[in-house]
C-alpha positions, 0 to 999 in steps of 0.5 A: 613544061608547065604553062602559066597565064601571062603576067598581068592576067588571071584565070577565073574559075567556079565558084569564084566566077559566080561573082563575075556572072552576078556583076554582068547580070546586074550591069545588063539589067540596070542598063536595060532599065535605063534604056541602054542597048548592048554594043559589041565592037572588035577587041582590036582596032587601027592604032590611029583610032586610039592615038588620035582619039585618046591623045598621043601624049597620054600615058595610055598611048605613050606607054600602055598600048599593046600594038602589033603589025598584022600580016597585011602590014597594018598597025593594030592595037588591042583596045585600051578603052571602049569609048573610041571604038563605040564612037568609031562604030557609030560614025561608020554606021552613019552618025547619030540621029537624035540620041543614042544610049549604048552599053558595052562589056568586055576585056581591055588591055594596057601594059601596066605594072601589075598590082592589086586592082591593076592588071594588063587584061581587065574587064570593063563595063561602059555606058555611053549617052550620045547626042544630048548636050544637056547636063541631065545626061551627065547626071543620069550617067553619074547616077547609073554608075553609083546605083550599079555600085550600090546594087553590087553592095560596094560600101562607102562610095564617094563620087569625086566631081570636077569640071575642066571646061571647054577648049576655050576655057582651058587656053587662059588656064593653061598659061596660068598653070604652066606659070605655076608649074615653072615656079615649082619645077625643082619639085616636079617629077621628070614625067611632069617636066616633060609634059609641062608645056605640051599638056600641062593638065596631065600633070594634075593627074600625076600621083607622083606630083600630087603634093605640088599640084595641090596648090595649083590653080584649078580648072573651075576657076577659069570656066566660061559662064556657059560651062559654069552653068552646066556644072552647077546644073550637074551638081543640082541634079546629083543633089536631087538624086541624093547622090553624094559627091565631093568637088575634086579640083585637080581631077582631070581624068587621063584621056584627052577627049574629055571636056566639062564634067569629069568624075570618079567613084572611090570606095573609101574602104578600098585599100589599093594603089588604084582606088578608083573603081570607075569614072567618066566624063563628057566628051563632046569633041571626040566625034569630030576628032575621029572624023564625024559630025559634031555630037555631044556625048557623055559616058563612064567606064567601070573596072570590074576587077577593082569593083569585085575587090572593093565589095564586101565579099562576105555578102556575095550571092551563092552560086546555086540555089540548091544542091540535091543530095542523094541519101538513098541510092534507090531514089537516084531516078527521083533525085535526077527528076527533082534536079531536072524539074527545079532547073526547068523552073528557073532555079540554079540546081546541081547534084553529084552524078556518080556514087559518093557518100552523103558526106562527100556530097555535102562537101561538093555542095559547099565547094559549089557555093550552094545556098541550100541542100535538098536531101532525097532520102527516106522522107521521099516516101512521105512526099518530102525532102530534108531541106538544109540552109547551108549558111545557118545549118537549120533544116526542115522537111519540105513537101515536094510540091512546096520546094520551089516556094521554099527555095525562093523564100 
């Protein structure tokens, strides 16, 4: 019998995995620079955490959760998103005093129809800024996501921005939106008709009904003075940070815990059914919703599967700094010592340990994604190696004491 990965999942093997390692390294480095510490939570939680936190009538809870009963009769769910778990962990730890800035990285699970950029298991990076109600927190989190995409060389990214106001703002808006949807009910999908009265804002998020909702009243037309001032301050902050954005009046995001600012990152050159590579929003109501004290918060989630599809793959960093090629068998001990020395200096180095021809060793270097080849041959007697740039084919003799400097050029 031949076994295959479950539908909607995938394997990542070297050298492709180097791009995933790079994405994680860049994320954690950027998080550290911004002051966000790593948070680790279980990959499964009590089902009620997500049904209550995310929203019982959201598509995530209704259709997409992987839920099972354990041997103790408890209903558990593989996490479909990270924020509810992080908030639960902070409430369990006694709540937040002052502000808390945390990041997380790991797999999420949603039962969806697999297609380009959408899988049933996917890798997600999260940033959560908790305990700060000021619009500057929104600006920092939005900027973080944009800078992350820049550092990963994802081209032509547009930030789509909106405000859905607070609960009080949405009361009058909800009545007006329902009236509009009723006037166009013959054009709505069955799913929109089902949601129209219980949660009409979800209809704004429906791709199947995008033509109908294009003319619908928008949340920003019903903001309180306080929410409108907050949104104006966010826009001003983004402009000061040189973050380009576009107002997207029907953007509401797919989770019920959001209020005020919501946004998405869309690479305009990325052709996929799900073009957003990440997004987020303010979620001030979530702590109380999960039994904690009132705590303002804002966060984002970045989908690594889509980001790596959207980036310019030709600009990916090499997996190795160099591959050591043994051209003179009698120099094997010297070649092994060179590998050990360069690894000890913090460089990414590999070599073939068995007996292979020079041609086969160069092929191995290409397969490993090495940037350079260091050929240990007759030049060794004169205190050097032949160094070849595998991208350009250019080569030169480099003195043994200068190899590290040449590789870091």
